[in-house]
N, C-alpha and C positions, 0 to 999 in steps of 0.2 A: 138705687140706694142699697147699700149693704149695711144692715143694722141687725145685730143678733137679738136684741130685746124686742119682742113682739109689740108691747105697748108703746115703745118709743117709735118703732117702725110705723105703727098705725097713726100715731100723732103727727109724725112728719108727713106721712102720706095725705092725711086730712088737711094739713096746713098748706101743702103745695099743690093739691089736685086741681084747684081751680085755675092755676096758671101754667102748670107743666104736666106732661105725660110722665108718669112715674112707673118704673119697673123696680120691684123691690125683692130682696132676698135676705135671709138671715145668715147665709153662709158665704164666706169669701171664695171658696172653690166654685160655687154656683155663680157668683158674680163674675169671676174670671171666665167661666163658660159662656155666660150671657154676652160679655164683651167680645168674645171671639165670634159670636153668631150675628151680632148686629152693631150698628154705630150708635153712639150716645154722645150728647153734647157735654155731659159732665158725669162725674162719679161722686156720690156722697158716701164716704167710707168711714165706718165705725172702726177706730183703732183698737178697740177693746176686745176683739175676738179672741177666743181661746185657741182657735185653730192655728193662727199665724200671727206674727207681730206685724205692725203697720208698715214698717220699712220694707219687710220682705214682700208683702203683697203689693206695695207701690212699685217695687222693682219688677214684679211679675206683670202688672198691668202695663208698665212702660215698655216692657220687652216686646209686646205685640200691639200696643196702642200708644206709640210715642205721641206726646202732646195732649193726651186726654186730660182735661182739667179735672183736678181732684179737690174736693172740699172734704177735709178730714175733720172728724169730731171725736172727742174723748172727754171723759170725766176726770182723767188722770193727767196731771200737769207734766209728769215725766214722759208720757207718750206724746204729748203735744210738742214738748221741747225736742224730742228725738227726730222729728221730721221737718222742723222749721228750717227753711233754706232749700228744701227739695224743690227743684224747678217745676215739678208736676203739680205741686200743692199750691193752689190759688188762695186758700184760706184754711186756717185751723180754728175750729170753733169749739169752745168749751161747752160741756153739758152741765146743766140743762140748756138746750138751744134757745137762742133768740130767733124766733121764726121770721120776724121782719128783716133781720140782718141776713138770714139764710136766703130768703126770697130775693132780697136786693143783690146778693152775691150771685145767685143763679141767673137772675136777669142780666147782670153785667156779663157773665160768661156767655150766655146764649146770644146776647146782642153782639158781643165781640166776635163770636164764631160765625154769626150770620153774615158778617161782612166778608168772611173768607170763603163762603159757599154761595151757590146759586140760590136765588129766591125760591122758596118752596121745598128746599132740600134739608130743612132743619130736622134734626134727630131729637128723640126724647132725652130727658135727663134721666140718669140711672141712679 
């Protein structure tokens, strides 16, 4: 999970920790580094970062992790609209988040990806 707001990052982590292994960071550069170092089932990406725009960071992730499912989140409608249709984006969620919908989306992604991998090789959500 890449979310710059510490309180939102903590709330998401608490909501998801019973069902998923979560690796979180506040910085998109750190998130990119984490994705270079290990495999993840999905990326939960805050589009509101001051460091880079959401489209730019999506391109960077896809350059070295093609097919990594992304769940984008933003409080700003124009950011949500800018990435609709990107093939890497499985869902665009408005903030404040609906944690039940987020959990259902992550369950769908991880269950879909498990059918593509060997049993026991599942990676954590990021």
